[in-house]
C-alpha positions in Angstrom: 0.0 0.0 0.0 1.4 3.4 -1.0 1.7 6.4 1.4 -1.1 8.1 -0.4 -3.4 5.1 0.0 -2.5 4.8 3.7 -3.3 8.5 4.3 -6.6 8.3 2.4 -7.6 5.2 4.4 -6.8 7.0 7.7 -8.8 10.0 6.7 -11.9 7.9 5.8 -11.5 6.3 9.2 -11.6 9.8 10.8 -14.7 10.9 8.8 -16.7 7.8 9.7 -15.6 7.9 13.4 -16.3 11.6 13.9 -19.8 11.3 12.2 -20.8 8.5 14.5 -19.4 10.2 17.6 -21.0 13.6 16.8 -24.4 11.9 16.7 -23.8 10.0 20.0 -22.5 13.1 21.8 -25.2 15.4 20.5 -28.1 13.1 21.4 -26.6 12.1 24.8 -25.8 15.8 25.7 -29.3 17.0 24.7 -31.3 14.3 26.5 -28.7 14.0 29.4 -28.7 17.8 30.0 -24.9 18.1 29.5 -23.6 21.2 27.6 -20.0 19.7 27.9 -21.2 16.8 25.7 -23.0 19.1 23.3 -19.8 21.2 23.1 -18.0 17.9 22.3 -20.5 17.2 19.6 -19.9 20.6 18.0 -16.2 19.9 17.9 -16.7 16.5 16.3 -19.0 18.0 13.7 -16.2 20.5 12.8 -13.8 17.6 12.7 -15.9 15.9 10.0 -15.6 18.9 7.7 -11.9 19.2 8.6 -11.3 15.6 7.7 -13.0 16.1 4.4 -10.6 18.9 3.7 -7.6 16.7 4.7 -8.9 14.1 2.3 -9.2 16.6 -0.6 -5.8 18.1 0.3 -4.0 14.7 0.3 -5.5 13.7 -3.1 -4.6 17.1 -4.6 -1.1 17.1 -3.1 -0.4 13.8 -4.9 -1.2 15.0 -8.4 1.9 14.5 -10.5 4.2 17.5 -11.3 3.2 19.5 -14.4 4.6 22.4 -16.4 3.4 25.0 -14.0 4.2 22.9 -10.9 7.5 21.2 -11.5 7.9 20.2 -7.8 4.3 18.8 -7.7 1.3 20.1 -5.7 2.4 19.1 -2.2 2.4 22.6 -0.8 -1.4 22.4 -0.6 -1.0 20.1 2.4 0.1 22.8 4.9 -2.6 25.1 3.5 -5.1 22.5 4.3 -3.6 22.2 7.8 -4.1 26.0 8.2 -7.8 25.5 7.4 -8.1 22.6 9.8 -6.6 24.9 12.5 -9.2 27.5 11.6 -11.9 24.9 12.2 -10.4 24.1 15.6 -10.2 27.8 16.6 -13.9 28.4 15.5 -14.9 25.3 17.6 -13.0 26.5 20.6 -14.4 30.1 20.5 -18.0 28.7 20.0 -17.6 26.3 22.9 -16.1 29.0 25.2 -18.9 31.5 24.3 -21.7 29.0 24.9 -20.0 27.7 28.1 -19.9 31.2 29.7 -23.6 31.7 28.8 -24.6 28.4 30.5 -22.4 29.1 33.5 -24.7 32.0 34.4 -27.9 30.3 33.3 -29.6 28.0 36.0 -30.1 24.5 34.7 -30.6 20.9 35.9 -27.9 18.5 36.8 -26.5 16.2 34.0 -27.8 12.7 33.8 -25.5 10.0 35.3 -25.5 7.8 32.2 -23.6 10.6 30.3 -20.5 9.4 32.2 -20.7 5.9 30.7 -21.0 7.5 27.2 -18.0 9.8 27.9 -15.9 6.9 29.1 -16.4 5.0 25.9 -15.7 8.1 23.8 -12.4 8.9 25.6 -11.1 5.4 25.0 -12.2 5.4 21.3 -10.7 8.9 20.6 -7.4 8.0 22.1 -7.2 4.9 20.0 -8.2 6.9 17.0 -5.4 9.5 17.8 -2.7 6.8 17.9 -3.9 5.1 14.7 -4.1 8.3 12.6 -0.9 9.8 14.1 0.9 6.5 13.2 -0.2 6.9 9.6 0.7 10.6 9.6 4.3 9.7 10.7 4.5 6.8 8.2 3.4 9.0 5.3 5.1 12.3 6.3 1.7 14.0 6.1 1.3 17.2 8.1 -2.4 17.5 7.5 -2.9 13.9 8.6 -1.0 14.7 11.8 -3.3 17.7 12.3 -6.3 15.4 11.8 -4.8 13.1 14.5 -4.6 16.0 16.9 -8.3 16.5 16.4 -8.8 13.1 17.9 -6.5 13.9 20.8 -8.1 17.2 21.5 -11.5 15.5 21.4 -10.3 13.0 24.0 -9.1 15.8 26.2 -12.4 17.7 26.0 -14.2 14.5 26.8 -12.0 14.0 29.9 -12.8 17.6 31.0 -16.5 16.9 30.5 -16.2 13.6 32.5 -14.6 15.5 35.4 -17.1 18.3 35.2 -20.1 16.0 35.2 -18.7 13.9 38.0 -18.2 17.0 40.2 -21.7 18.2 39.4 -23.2 14.8 40.3 -21.2 14.2 43.4 -21.6 17.6 44.9 -25.2 18.0 43.7 -27.3 21.2 43.8 -25.3 24.4 43.4 -22.6 22.7 41.3 -24.6 22.3 38.1 -22.2 24.7 36.3 -19.2 22.4 36.9 -20.1 20.7 33.5 -19.9 24.1 31.8 -16.6 25.1 33.5 -15.2 21.9 32.1 -16.3 22.8 28.6 -14.7 26.3 29.0 -11.4 24.7 30.1 -11.5 22.3 27.1 -11.9 25.3 24.7 -8.6 26.7 26.0 -6.9 23.4 25.5 -8.2 23.3 21.9 -6.7 26.7 21.2 -3.4 25.6 22.6 -3.4 22.5 20.4 -4.3 24.7 17.4 -1.0 26.5 17.9 0.9 23.2 18.1 -0.6 22.1 14.8 -0.1 25.5 13.1 3.6 25.9 13.9 5.1 23.0 12.0 2.8 23.7 9.0 4.1 27.3 8.9 7.6 26.1 9.1 6.9 23.8 6.1 5.6 26.8 4.0 8.6 28.9 5.0 11.1 26.1 4.2 12.3 26.2 7.8 15.1 23.7 8.5 14.4 20.9 10.9 15.5 17.8 9.0 18.9 17.1 10.5 18.2 13.3 10.9 17.2 13.0 7.2 20.3 14.9 6.1 22.5 12.4 8.0 20.7 9.5 6.3 21.3 11.2 2.9 25.0 11.6 3.7 25.4 8.0 4.8 23.7 6.6 1.8 25.6 8.9 -0.6 29.0 7.6 0.7 27.9 4.1 -0.1 28.0 5.0 -3.8 31.3 4.1 -5.3 33.0 7.3 -6.7 31.3 9.7 -4.2 34.1 10.8 -1.9 32.1 13.1 0.4 29.1 15.4 0.5 29.0 19.1 1.3 25.8 21.3 1.3 22.5 19.5 1.7 19.3 21.5 1.6 15.8 20.0 2.1 12.3 21.3 1.6 9.2 19.4 2.4 6.3 19.4 -0.1 3.3 17.2 0.7 4.5 13.7 1.7 7.9 14.1 -0.1 11.2 15.8 0.6 13.0 17.6 -2.2 16.8 17.6 -1.9 19.6 19.9 -3.2 22.9 18.0 -2.6 26.5 18.9 -3.3 28.7 15.8 -3.8 32.5 15.6 -4.0 34.1 13.4 -6.7 37.6 12.9 -8.1 38.5 16.1 -9.9 40.2 14.3 -12.7 37.3 12.1 -14.0 35.6 13.2 -17.2 32.4 15.3 -17.3 30.6 12.2 -18.6 31.7 10.1 -15.7 30.7 12.8 -13.2 27.3 13.0 -14.9 26.9 9.2 -14.6 27.9 9.3 -10.9 25.3 12.0 -10.2 22.5 9.8 -11.8 23.8 6.8 -9.9 23.6 8.8 -6.6 20.1 10.0 -7.4 18.9 6.4 -8.1 20.5 5.1 -4.9 18.9 7.8 -2.8 15.5 7.2 -4.3 15.9 3.4 -3.8 17.0 3.6 -0.1 15.0 6.6 1.0 11.6 6.3 -0.8 10.2 9.5 0.7 12.6 11.7 -1.3 11.1 13.5 -4.3 13.1 15.7 -6.6 16.8 15.3 -6.1 19.2 17.9 -7.5 22.9 16.8 -7.5 25.7 19.4 -7.8 29.1 17.8 -8.5 32.1 19.3 -6.7 35.8 18.5 -7.7 37.9 16.8 -5.0 41.7 17.4 -5.4 43.9 14.6 -4.1 46.9 15.7 -2.0 
């Protein structure tokens, strides 16, 4: 299965899971008198649309290079990530606003069965986070990692709701708003996670350097190629699920241009074979003078 297929499969998993959970949370929150669960349902609904955007972004990012996009269409991925972050921020602000309103509005205690529903949701969302994040790491997909964080933030808001409802039920009358305070706390956590998701995507757009481990792999593989004496500059930019490389390689200064050209192609082929996540590789040959 290719990286694209893995990413698409994980996104479909998110869409189906979030749709199912949004219904459960919304119905349980409405009939169980819990705004924290209704807030959770709002976030899960936003997650459905966000996952659809991730799916479209992944498919578009893997359109082959063309005349106008020689490096491919991978840069759409961080743009989709920004949109996903926008959904998270809108969800957090909506939850915070509604929570504050409910805190100052008298209402009945939540139903006790909401805790059982929340317990199941917490377990499922944490499992979902781990599964989708694993696929995001395997495929080098920033938008899929952002989608995974939706699952983790959902689990956190559910934990907050669980604590708030428990406090309200244990302490009874006068503590009905504990549920709403929990939802307000959860909105702050969602905003914090939004920043954690946004920052790497911004670095990707700005070609920020944080690929030291990959550069070391590229240097190690390069020196396995007979005729490559050493490597010098190595620049990496991420686009979609691939890494594009500009590499300076040192070869014997006294070989012919044709031999140097052949070495460059051999190096490209070896790097593509041993590090499949590499996309376009540009090799610049540097002469190495023997003492």
